C-alpha positions, 0 to 999 in steps of 0.5 A, a space after each residue: 285725774 290723779 287727785 280723783 284717783 287718790 280720793 277714790 283710793 282713799 274712799 273705796 280701797 278698804 284694804 289700802 292696797 292701791 298706791 299712786 306710783 311715780 314713773 321716773 324716766 332716767 336720763 342715763 338710760 339710752 334712748 334709740 331712734 329708729 328711722 329711714 332717710 327715704 322710703 326705699 332705704 333700710 331702717 337705721 338705728 341711732 342712740 340719742 344723747 341728751 342734746 339729740 333728744 332735745 333736738 328731736 323734741 323741738 322738731 316734733 313740736 315745730 312740726 305740730 306747730 306747722 301742721 296746726 298753723 300755730 294753733 289756729 287749725 284744729 287737729 281732728 282725729 288726733 289722740 293724746 295718751 296719758 299714763 297714770 300709774 298705780 301699784 297694788 300691793 299685798 301685805 304678804 307674798 301672794 301665797 302668804 296672802 292666801 294661806 296666812 290671811 285666808 284672802 282671795 287675792 283676785 277679789 282684792 285685785 278686782 276691786 282695785 281694777 274697778 276703782 281705777 276703771 270707774 274713776 278714769 271712765 268719768 265715774 261710770 257706775 261699777 254696775 255698768 262696768 261688770 258683765 253678768 249678774 254673777 259677777 255683780 253678785 260677787 262684787 256685792 258680796 265682797 265689796 258692797 261699797 263699790 256699787 256706790 261708785 259713780 252714782 254720786 249726783 252731780 252738783 249744779 256747777 259740775 252739770 253745767 261744766 259737763 253741758 259746756 264740754 258736750 256742746 264744744 265736742 259737738 
């Protein structure tokens, strides 16, 4: 998804305001564990060292391994959350963007949001993401290239891959 976002940024972000962002979790930042030994005891807190974090991660994977019978048993109704970050930057401060550049910053941020939304939602056409004809006409006026997003015909290989995924999901 990161490569798809990068190519969408390059293609549709006309003012080059979107940049990929790396999230760094520092080891020296203290992690806290909130837990209860039993259901009736009060909640306790514990600061985790690097070794404690490794042990907790190993316990979580051991539990997952046991619940899934080493991967033989599917885990239905589960979710995996992935965080992908992007930063929208203006050339000037917000006030200077309005006064010096005579730009509406909302238009730029809206364009960025639509690029990310269309890309992360399986290349959904931007027109399907916008509510109401007035918003659509505003996007058509300020960012006409966005209306082409998500309307790319799939190649035969991509269409076959999508069919395979749909079959497995059913």
